[in-house]
MMTF fields as JSON, N, C-alpha, C and O atoms, coordinates in Angstrom:
{
  "mmtfVersion": "1.0.0",
  "mmtfProducer": "UNKNOWN",
  "numBonds": 391,
  "numAtoms": 392,
  "numGroups": 98,
  "numChains": 1,
  "numModels": 1,
  "chainsPerModel": [1],
  "groupsPerChain": [98],
  "chainIdList": ["A"],
  "bondAtomList": [4, 2, 8, 6, 12, 10, 16, 14, 20, 18, 24, 22, 28, 26, 32, 30, 36, 34, 40, 38, 44, 42, 48, 46, 52, 50, 56, 54, 60, 58, 64, 62, 68, 66, 72, 70, 76, 74, 80, 78, 84, 82, 88, 86, 92, 90, 96, 94, 100, 98, 104, 102, 108, 106, 112, 110, 116, 114, 120, 118, 124, 122, 128, 126, 132, 130, 136, 134, 140, 138, 144, 142, 148, 146, 152, 150, 156, 154, 160, 158, 164, 162, 168, 166, 172, 170, 176, 174, 180, 178, 184, 182, 188, 186, 192, 190, 196, 194, 200, 198, 204, 202, 208, 206, 212, 210, 216, 214, 220, 218, 224, 222, 228, 226, 232, 230, 236, 234, 240, 238, 244, 242, 248, 246, 252, 250, 256, 254, 260, 258, 264, 262, 268, 266, 272, 270, 276, 274, 280, 278, 284, 282, 288, 286, 292, 290, 296, 294, 300, 298, 304, 302, 308, 306, 312, 310, 316, 314, 320, 318, 324, 322, 328, 326, 332, 330, 336, 334, 340, 338, 344, 342, 348, 346, 352, 350, 356, 354, 360, 358, 364, 362, 368, 366, 372, 370, 376, 374, 380, 378, 384, 382, 388, 386],
  "bondOrderList": [1, 1, 1, 1, 1, 1, 1, 1, 1, 1, 1, 1, 1, 1, 1, 1, 1, 1, 1, 1, 1, 1, 1, 1, 1, 1, 1, 1, 1, 1, 1, 1, 1, 1, 1, 1, 1, 1, 1, 1, 1, 1, 1, 1, 1, 1, 1, 1, 1, 1, 1, 1, 1, 1, 1, 1, 1, 1, 1, 1, 1, 1, 1, 1, 1, 1, 1, 1, 1, 1, 1, 1, 1, 1, 1, 1, 1, 1, 1, 1, 1, 1, 1, 1, 1, 1, 1, 1, 1, 1, 1, 1, 1, 1, 1, 1, 1],
  "groupList": [{"groupName": "MET", "atomNameList": ["N", "CA", "C", "O"], "elementList": ["N", "C", "C", "O"], "formalChargeList": [0, 0, 0, 0], "bondAtomList": [1, 0, 2, 1, 3, 2], "bondOrderList": [1, 1, 2], "singleLetterCode": "M", "chemCompType": "L-PEPTIDE LINKING"}, {"groupName": "SER", "atomNameList": ["N", "CA", "C", "O"], "elementList": ["N", "C", "C", "O"], "formalChargeList": [0, 0, 0, 0], "bondAtomList": [1, 0, 2, 1, 3, 2], "bondOrderList": [1, 1, 2], "singleLetterCode": "S", "chemCompType": "L-PEPTIDE LINKING"}, {"groupName": "GLU", "atomNameList": ["N", "CA", "C", "O"], "elementList": ["N", "C", "C", "O"], "formalChargeList": [0, 0, 0, 0], "bondAtomList": [1, 0, 2, 1, 3, 2], "bondOrderList": [1, 1, 2], "singleLetterCode": "E", "chemCompType": "L-PEPTIDE LINKING"}, {"groupName": "LYS", "atomNameList": ["N", "CA", "C", "O"], "elementList": ["N", "C", "C", "O"], "formalChargeList": [0, 0, 0, 0], "bondAtomList": [1, 0, 2, 1, 3, 2], "bondOrderList": [1, 1, 2], "singleLetterCode": "K", "chemCompType": "L-PEPTIDE LINKING"}, {"groupName": "LEU", "atomNameList": ["N", "CA", "C", "O"], "elementList": ["N", "C", "C", "O"], "formalChargeList": [0, 0, 0, 0], "bondAtomList": [1, 0, 2, 1, 3, 2], "bondOrderList": [1, 1, 2], "singleLetterCode": "L", "chemCompType": "L-PEPTIDE LINKING"}, {"groupName": "ILE", "atomNameList": ["N", "CA", "C", "O"], "elementList": ["N", "C", "C", "O"], "formalChargeList": [0, 0, 0, 0], "bondAtomList": [1, 0, 2, 1, 3, 2], "bondOrderList": [1, 1, 2], "singleLetterCode": "I", "chemCompType": "L-PEPTIDE LINKING"}, {"groupName": "ALA", "atomNameList": ["N", "CA", "C", "O"], "elementList": ["N", "C", "C", "O"], "formalChargeList": [0, 0, 0, 0], "bondAtomList": [1, 0, 2, 1, 3, 2], "bondOrderList": [1, 1, 2], "singleLetterCode": "A", "chemCompType": "L-PEPTIDE LINKING"}, {"groupName": "ASP", "atomNameList": ["N", "CA", "C", "O"], "elementList": ["N", "C", "C", "O"], "formalChargeList": [0, 0, 0, 0], "bondAtomList": [1, 0, 2, 1, 3, 2], "bondOrderList": [1, 1, 2], "singleLetterCode": "D", "chemCompType": "L-PEPTIDE LINKING"}, {"groupName": "ARG", "atomNameList": ["N", "CA", "C", "O"], "elementList": ["N", "C", "C", "O"], "formalChargeList": [0, 0, 0, 0], "bondAtomList": [1, 0, 2, 1, 3, 2], "bondOrderList": [1, 1, 2], "singleLetterCode": "R", "chemCompType": "L-PEPTIDE LINKING"}, {"groupName": "VAL", "atomNameList": ["N", "CA", "C", "O"], "elementList": ["N", "C", "C", "O"], "formalChargeList": [0, 0, 0, 0], "bondAtomList": [1, 0, 2, 1, 3, 2], "bondOrderList": [1, 1, 2], "singleLetterCode": "V", "chemCompType": "L-PEPTIDE LINKING"}, {"groupName": "TYR", "atomNameList": ["N", "CA", "C", "O"], "elementList": ["N", "C", "C", "O"], "formalChargeList": [0, 0, 0, 0], "bondAtomList": [1, 0, 2, 1, 3, 2], "bondOrderList": [1, 1, 2], "singleLetterCode": "Y", "chemCompType": "L-PEPTIDE LINKING"}, {"groupName": "PRO", "atomNameList": ["N", "CA", "C", "O"], "elementList": ["N", "C", "C", "O"], "formalChargeList": [0, 0, 0, 0], "bondAtomList": [1, 0, 2, 1, 3, 2], "bondOrderList": [1, 1, 2], "singleLetterCode": "P", "chemCompType": "L-PEPTIDE LINKING"}, {"groupName": "THR", "atomNameList": ["N", "CA", "C", "O"], "elementList": ["N", "C", "C", "O"], "formalChargeList": [0, 0, 0, 0], "bondAtomList": [1, 0, 2, 1, 3, 2], "bondOrderList": [1, 1, 2], "singleLetterCode": "T", "chemCompType": "L-PEPTIDE LINKING"}, {"groupName": "GLN", "atomNameList": ["N", "CA", "C", "O"], "elementList": ["N", "C", "C", "O"], "formalChargeList": [0, 0, 0, 0], "bondAtomList": [1, 0, 2, 1, 3, 2], "bondOrderList": [1, 1, 2], "singleLetterCode": "Q", "chemCompType": "L-PEPTIDE LINKING"}, {"groupName": "GLY", "atomNameList": ["N", "CA", "C", "O"], "elementList": ["N", "C", "C", "O"], "formalChargeList": [0, 0, 0, 0], "bondAtomList": [1, 0, 2, 1, 3, 2], "bondOrderList": [1, 1, 2], "singleLetterCode": "G", "chemCompType": "PEPTIDE LINKING"}, {"groupName": "PHE", "atomNameList": ["N", "CA", "C", "O"], "elementList": ["N", "C", "C", "O"], "formalChargeList": [0, 0, 0, 0], "bondAtomList": [1, 0, 2, 1, 3, 2], "bondOrderList": [1, 1, 2], "singleLetterCode": "F", "chemCompType": "L-PEPTIDE LINKING"}, {"groupName": "ASN", "atomNameList": ["N", "CA", "C", "O"], "elementList": ["N", "C", "C", "O"], "formalChargeList": [0, 0, 0, 0], "bondAtomList": [1, 0, 2, 1, 3, 2], "bondOrderList": [1, 1, 2], "singleLetterCode": "N", "chemCompType": "L-PEPTIDE LINKING"}, {"groupName": "CYS", "atomNameList": ["N", "CA", "C", "O"], "elementList": ["N", "C", "C", "O"], "formalChargeList": [0, 0, 0, 0], "bondAtomList": [1, 0, 2, 1, 3, 2], "bondOrderList": [1, 1, 2], "singleLetterCode": "C", "chemCompType": "L-PEPTIDE LINKING"}],
  "groupTypeList": [0, 1, 2, 3, 4, 3, 5, 3, 5, 1, 5, 6, 7, 8, 9, 10, 11, 4, 12, 9, 7, 11, 1, 13, 2, 2, 14, 4, 8, 1, 6, 1, 8, 3, 5, 7, 6, 0, 5, 3, 13, 15, 2, 13, 16, 10, 6, 9, 8, 7, 3, 13, 7, 9, 4, 6, 0, 17, 6, 4, 13, 15, 6, 6, 13, 1, 2, 13, 3, 13, 5, 7, 3, 16, 16, 4, 2, 2, 1, 12, 3, 13, 3, 4, 13, 2, 4, 16, 7, 4, 4, 14, 7, 10, 4, 2, 16, 3],
  "groupIdList": [1, 2, 3, 4, 5, 6, 7, 8, 9, 10, 11, 12, 13, 14, 15, 16, 17, 18, 19, 20, 21, 22, 23, 24, 25, 26, 27, 28, 29, 30, 31, 32, 33, 34, 35, 36, 37, 38, 39, 40, 41, 42, 43, 44, 45, 46, 47, 48, 49, 50, 51, 52, 53, 54, 55, 56, 57, 58, 59, 60, 61, 62, 63, 64, 65, 66, 67, 68, 69, 70, 71, 72, 73, 74, 75, 76, 77, 78, 79, 80, 81, 82, 83, 84, 85, 86, 87, 88, 89, 90, 91, 92, 93, 94, 95, 96, 97, 98],
  "secStructList": [7, 7, 7, 7, 3, 3, 3, 3, 7, 7, 5, 6, 6, 5, 7, 7, 3, 3, 3, 3, 7, 2, 2, 2, 2, 2, 2, 2, 2, 2, 2, 2, 2, 2, 2, 2, 2, 2, 2, 2, 2, 2, 2, 2, 2, 1, 7, 7, 1, 7, 2, 2, 2, 2, 2, 2, 2, 2, 2, 2, 2, 2, 2, 2, 2, 2, 2, 2, 2, 2, 2, 2, 2, 2, 2, 2, 2, 2, 2, 2, 2, 2, 2, 2, 2, 2, 2, 2, 2, 2, 2, 2, 2, 2, 2, 2, 2, 7],
  "xCoordList": [72.379, 73.304, 72.53, 71.355, 73.161, 72.303, 72.807, 73.98, 71.417, 72.059, 73.129, 73.54, 73.494, 74.471, 74.046, 73.226, 74.621, 74.023, 74.914, 76.12, 74.375, 75.403, 75.323, 74.441, 76.303, 76.027, 77.219, 78.244, 77.085, 78.257, 78.464, 77.609, 79.606, 80.456, 81.367, 82.466, 80.804, 81.718, 82.766, 82.506, 84.033, 85.221, 85.676, 85.591, 86.224, 86.803, 86.344, 87.201, 85.254, 84.465, 85.034, 85.336, 85.202, 85.072, 84.168, 83.986, 83.498, 82.449, 83.157, 84.048, 82.799, 83.502, 82.372, 81.94, 82.119, 81.032, 81.617, 82.743, 80.645, 80.788, 80.068, 78.987, 80.293, 79.142, 79.409, 80.506, 78.425, 78.782, 77.417, 76.295, 77.452, 76.298, 75.567, 76.09, 74.346, 73.127, 73.889, 73.835, 74.61, 75.149, 76.17, 76.263, 76.819, 77.84, 77.689, 78.48, 76.572, 76.13, 76.188, 76.824, 75.672, 75.61, 77.048, 77.553, 77.386, 79.236, 79.788, 80.213, 79.791, 80.64, 80.009, 80.881, 78.893, 78.432, 78.729, 78.287, 79.137, 79.341, 80.797, 81.283, 81.271, 83.045, 83.287, 84.221, 82.515, 82.593, 82.42, 83.255, 81.41, 81.028, 82.223, 82.618, 82.702, 83.809, 85.213, 85.944, 85.211, 86.647, 86.197, 86.826, 84.968, 84.96, 84.925, 85.287, 84.199, 84.258, 85.573, 85.729, 86.764, 87.769, 88.949, 89.827, 88.696, 88.976, 88.633, 89.533, 87.789, 87.211, 88.194, 88.947, 87.977, 88.813, 90.49, 91.253, 90.63, 92.395, 92.473, 93.24, 91.328, 91.729, 91.313, 91.998, 90.466, 90.502, 91.265, 91.408, 91.901, 92.827, 94.619, 95.511, 94.654, 96.06, 95.993, 95.007, 97.224, 97.363, 98.017, 99.215, 97.001, 97.11, 96.735, 95.809, 97.511, 97.789, 97.465, 97.54, 97.098, 96.911, 95.95, 96.078, 95.021, 93.789, 94.731, 94.305, 95.767, 96.623, 97.054, 96.939, 97.498, 98.235, 97.402, 97.717, 96.131, 94.787, 94.574, 94.67, 94.266, 94.091, 94.884, 94.498, 96.239, 97.352, 97.197, 97.516, 96.736, 96.84, 95.243, 95.143, 94.461, 93.211, 93.625, 93.451, 94.263, 94.711, 95.328, 94.875, 96.412, 97.177, 96.36, 96.56, 95.514, 94.631, 93.796, 93.78, 93.027, 91.949, 93.16, 92.91, 94.665, 95.126, 95.562, 95.205, 96.17, 96.439, 95.295, 95.544, 94.19, 92.749, 92.834, 92.915, 92.785, 92.431, 93.89, 93.719, 95.006, 96.232, 95.795, 95.598, 95.639, 95.521, 94.169, 93.88, 93.382, 91.903, 92.31, 91.855, 93.37, 93.859, 94.602, 94.301, 95.652, 96.47, 95.861, 96.4, 94.575, 93.77, 93.116, 92.948, 92.806, 92.045, 92.814, 92.527, 94.042, 95.184, 95.6, 95.916, 95.51, 96.168, 94.93, 95.116, 93.623, 92.591, 92.302, 91.316, 92.932, 93.145, 93.922, 93.615, 94.996, 95.898, 95.638, 95.896, 95.02, 94.674, 93.586, 93.83, 92.782, 91.731, 92.168, 91.708, 92.933, 93.817, 94.616, 94.614, 95.378, 96.226, 94.988, 95.157, 94.146, 92.6, 92.26, 92.263, 91.854, 91.184, 92.204, 91.749, 93.835, 94.627, 94.669, 94.589, 94.788, 94.843, 93.832, 93.953, 92.678, 91.427, 91.287, 90.722, 91.964, 92.092, 93.235, 93.102, 94.025, 94.991, 94.322, 94.42, 93.584, 92.882, 92.095, 92.154, 91.345, 90.471, 91.139, 90.582, 92.317, 92.755, 93.369, 93.252, 94.06, 94.703, 93.604, 93.858, 92.625, 91.123, 90.758, 90.774, 90.488, 89.971, 91.182, 90.985, 92.017, 93.184, 93.493, 94.123, 93.006, 93.175, 91.983, 91.846, 90.969, 89.807, 89.654, 88.668],
  "yCoordList": [115.995, 114.949, 114.161, 114.377, 112.778, 111.78, 110.758, 110.515, 110.065, 108.913, 107.942, 107.71, 107.467, 106.808, 105.109, 104.815, 104.091, 102.908, 102.13, 102.367, 101.065, 100.4, 98.834, 98.023, 98.705, 97.156, 96.253, 96.71, 94.797, 94.076, 93.45, 93.001, 93.478, 92.6, 91.365, 91.454, 90.395, 89.16, 88.782, 88.527, 88.717, 88.308, 87.42, 87.536, 86.396, 85.388, 84.821, 84.439, 84.562, 83.959, 84.951, 84.439, 86.052, 87.256, 88.111, 88.283, 88.747, 89.926, 91.218, 91.229, 92.348, 93.227, 94.825, 95.308, 95.246, 96.117, 97.657, 98.074, 98.379, 99.4, 100.514, 100.234, 101.633, 102.695, 103.271, 103.771, 103.191, 103.6, 104.623, 104.288, 105.242, 105.881, 104.783, 103.901, 105.093, 104.093, 103.803, 102.654, 104.841, 104.729, 103.563, 102.991, 103.28, 102.709, 101.187, 100.342, 101.051, 99.484, 98.411, 97.39, 98.537, 97.665, 97.312, 96.212, 98.312, 98.266, 97.193, 96.093, 97.406, 97.114, 95.281, 94.422, 94.931, 93.625, 93.064, 91.922, 93.387, 93.233, 92.543, 91.438, 93.755, 93.411, 92.522, 91.728, 92.536, 91.326, 89.636, 88.814, 89.267, 88.456, 87.911, 86.751, 89.135, 88.704, 88.154, 87.182, 89.331, 88.288, 87.254, 86.365, 86.849, 85.289, 84.115, 82.951, 84.969, 83.993, 83.654, 82.491, 84.498, 84.468, 83.62, 82.868, 83.943, 82.841, 81.282, 80.443, 81.067, 79.988, 79.319, 78.35, 80.021, 79.602, 79.44, 78.496, 80.343, 80.121, 78.611, 77.651, 78.903, 77.486, 76.262, 75.28, 76.046, 74.977, 74.419, 73.201, 75.369, 75.508, 75.211, 74.696, 75.723, 75.711, 75.269, 75.428, 74.628, 74.401, 75.259, 75.297, 76.006, 77.31, 76.601, 75.864, 76.973, 76.506, 77.848, 77.834, 79.061, 80.318, 81.415, 82.077, 81.35, 82.265, 84.065, 84.797, 84.398, 85.535, 85.366, 86.237, 84.387, 83.715, 84.243, 85.134, 83.639, 83.813, 85.11, 85.557, 85.995, 87.536, 88.116, 89.285, 88.009, 88.711, 88.328, 89.221, 87.08, 86.93, 87.613, 88.068, 87.549, 88.264, 90.03, 90.778, 90.165, 91.767, 91.995, 92.834, 91.194, 91.451, 91.264, 91.855, 90.421, 90.066, 91.405, 92.143, 91.66, 93.01, 94.087, 94.913, 94.152, 95.609, 95.155, 95.817, 94.234, 94.094, 94.462, 95.196, 94.032, 93.989, 96.008, 96.743, 96.348, 97.789, 98.32, 98.741, 98.205, 98.828, 98.35, 99.366, 97.397, 97.077, 97.628, 97.572, 98.17, 98.923, 100.283, 101.037, 100.564, 102.079, 102.297, 103.221, 101.463, 100.915, 101.185, 101.773, 100.612, 100.011, 101.37, 101.647, 102.113, 103.783, 104.659, 105.333, 104.631, 105.477, 105.479, 106.408, 103.961, 103.581, 104.221, 104.82, 103.763, 104.537, 105.501, 105.88, 106.508, 108.002, 108.279, 108.948, 107.754, 108.046, 107.824, 108.637, 106.477, 106.153, 107.408, 108.233, 107.553, 108.57, 110.056, 110.661, 110.427, 111.799, 111.671, 112.601, 110.477, 110.473, 110.187, 110.809, 109.515, 109.769, 110.843, 111.285, 111.604, 112.71, 113.789, 114.78, 113.838, 114.121, 114.139, 115.077, 113.028, 112.643, 113.438, 114.144, 113.059, 113.448, 115.035, 115.561, 115.776, 117.397, 117.553, 118.371, 117.04, 117.343, 117.27, 118.253, 116.07, 115.696, 116.832, 117.404, 117.074, 118.46, 119.842, 120.778, 119.954, 121.119, 121.106, 122.195, 120.085, 119.822, 119.947, 120.744, 119.495, 119.75, 121.207, 121.753, 121.661, 123.124, 124.139, 125.048, 123.848, 124.795, 124.687, 125.574, 123.42, 123.439, 123.53, 123.354, 123.868, 123.988, 125.545, 125.834],
  "zCoordList": [121.19, 121.246, 121.338, 121.637, 121.034, 120.847, 121.856, 122.14, 122.467, 123.553, 123.243, 122.107, 124.183, 124.206, 124.387, 125.256, 123.565, 124.104, 124.967, 124.918, 125.896, 126.113, 125.787, 126.069, 125.23, 124.874, 125.124, 125.629, 124.728, 124.944, 123.665, 122.901, 123.547, 122.282, 122.727, 123.273, 122.443, 122.18, 121.288, 120.112, 121.781, 120.935, 121.559, 122.781, 121.098, 121.653, 122.562, 123.359, 122.839, 124.213, 125.241, 126.319, 125.134, 126.425, 125.772, 124.566, 126.993, 126.732, 127.032, 127.882, 126.357, 126.186, 126.618, 125.571, 127.302, 127.616, 127.027, 127.298, 126.194, 125.761, 125.418, 124.9, 125.528, 125.74, 124.193, 123.941, 123.216, 121.801, 121.072, 121.453, 120.553, 119.786, 118.801, 118.119, 118.938, 118.213, 116.77, 116.331, 116.011, 114.679, 114.476, 113.389, 115.397, 115.837, 115.824, 115.405, 116.341, 116.934, 115.971, 116.233, 115.049, 113.931, 113.098, 112.871, 112.831, 112.423, 113.882, 113.53, 115.074, 116.138, 116.145, 116.271, 116.042, 116.063, 114.57, 114.445, 113.821, 112.17, 112.517, 112.278, 113.213, 113.094, 114.165, 114.057, 115.286, 115.978, 115.417, 115.793, 114.609, 114.036, 113.115, 112.996, 112.472, 111.533, 112.257, 112.068, 113.226, 114.183, 114.296, 113.721, 115.037, 115.385, 114.602, 114.778, 113.366, 112.245, 111.96, 111.585, 112.05, 111.507, 112.377, 111.954, 113.451, 114.844, 114.385, 114.402, 114.127, 114.147, 112.8, 112.902, 111.723, 110.775, 111.033, 110.827, 111.394, 111.918, 112.902, 112.823, 113.823, 114.973, 114.092, 114.377, 113.182, 112.093, 111.357, 111.251, 110.701, 109.638, 110.112, 109.438, 111.401, 111.89, 113.252, 113.972, 113.641, 115.068, 115.963, 116.244, 116.416, 117.547, 118.905, 119.244, 119.352, 121.318, 122.017, 123.246, 121.382, 122.447, 121.758, 120.728, 122.652, 121.651, 121.288, 120.394, 122.016, 121.6, 120.307, 119.445, 120.15, 118.489, 117.603, 116.814, 117.704, 116.897, 116.806, 115.663, 117.796, 117.331, 117.071, 117.042, 116.744, 116.477, 114.992, 114.206, 114.421, 113.172, 112.46, 111.32, 113.172, 112.975, 112.635, 111.673, 114.023, 113.781, 112.406, 111.626, 112.127, 111.023, 109.659, 108.597, 109.911, 108.121, 108.068, 107.083, 109.373, 109.061, 108.74, 107.862, 109.486, 109.07, 107.357, 106.383, 107.307, 105.748, 104.77, 103.814, 104.954, 103.85, 103.866, 102.882, 105.132, 105.267, 104.178, 103.034, 104.713, 104.102, 102.5, 101.834, 101.891, 100.437, 99.823, 98.628, 100.834, 100.234, 99.991, 99.131, 100.984, 100.686, 99.529, 98.775, 99.275, 98.31, 96.91, 95.973, 96.967, 95.804, 95.169, 93.982, 96.319, 96.284, 95.667, 94.678, 96.419, 95.758, 94.349, 93.606, 94.128, 92.642, 91.389, 90.33, 92.102, 91.132, 91.346, 90.714, 92.332, 92.183, 91.19, 90.204, 91.427, 90.346, 88.927, 88.039, 88.739, 87.03, 86.923, 86.042, 87.482, 87.14, 86.7, 85.731, 87.403, 87.397, 86.167, 85.36, 85.929, 84.659, 83.307, 82.258, 83.397, 82.141, 81.937, 80.788, 83.032, 82.842, 82.617, 82.045, 83.022, 82.331, 80.443, 79.65, 80.293, 78.867, 78.062, 77.061, 78.903, 78.22, 78.019, 77.061, 79.2, 78.776, 77.782, 76.871, 77.857, 76.753, 75.364, 74.629, 74.911, 73.948, 73.497, 72.409, 74.503, 73.94, 73.866, 73.292, 74.443, 74.436, 73.076, 72.513, 72.306, 71.099, 70.184, 69.28, 70.129, 69.579, 69.325, 68.222, 70.268, 70.317, 69.615, 68.809, 69.978, 69.4, 68.043, 67.467, 67.342, 65.835, 65.12, 63.91, 66.094, 65.378, 64.718, 64.041]
}
């Protein structure tokens, strides 16, 4: 069993102490930087009075990106299955007529 790391992640000027697996540290720090960058972008582009509103918009944007990736993955899988079926049908027809 690997040792847990105690790290501090800063999001929206607040520090959150976490205990994580070493393999998770880089991903969490990267996510924290992305959230802070998105917060700054929202604050610069929109008249935002409350950090909670900005954080809600960040959460919405990240969730929408995740959902879109899943939709794109499912569409790609379906397209791949269809193309493989068409190829299989062509090969079957070729072998029957040979």
